[in-house]
Steps between C-alpha positions, in 0.01 A plus 500: 500500500864582548657733254852466365728805428421503126129519578550781754697697239201482266290672764746778614327754282153421622630488859637849478185626312290338772285314254557137585221258589486460879610135497798579268591807708506281818729235334736771355523654853569168660779437249646839539527453883765229462655552153779761504551476114133585422495770769810651345335490163196667635703774669696561175190506290342753730823711492501494124138628493589776738795605296315487160217701651744775601491795271873552524731372225793284583786442254612141509872415443598390151424130441277467812211357307712224337663410833161490665352272239805263510481480872131429506546234232787335698297501823197347328715235338651421836168475671338277237786262478520440883396155606181488698554578870827698460517876532201723517178389657258358253244373750 
């Protein structure tokens, strides 16, 4: 079984928590070895978890949340509307 990016994203939380089935874990690791996009998402998710577990409080700039959501929405739209085989590594 070869996982596509969208399937790897569904397993990021389980991967970080260490509770994936051995077969799924192996496939996710294989995918992460050659997919820069999914590796970046994994690193970003890990960093977010580290920051949110930090007891310190950070004040975000005004409008940050709205800009973040708009950027994420635009990125997802771009990714889902790409023809197969272009950009990202979905194999």
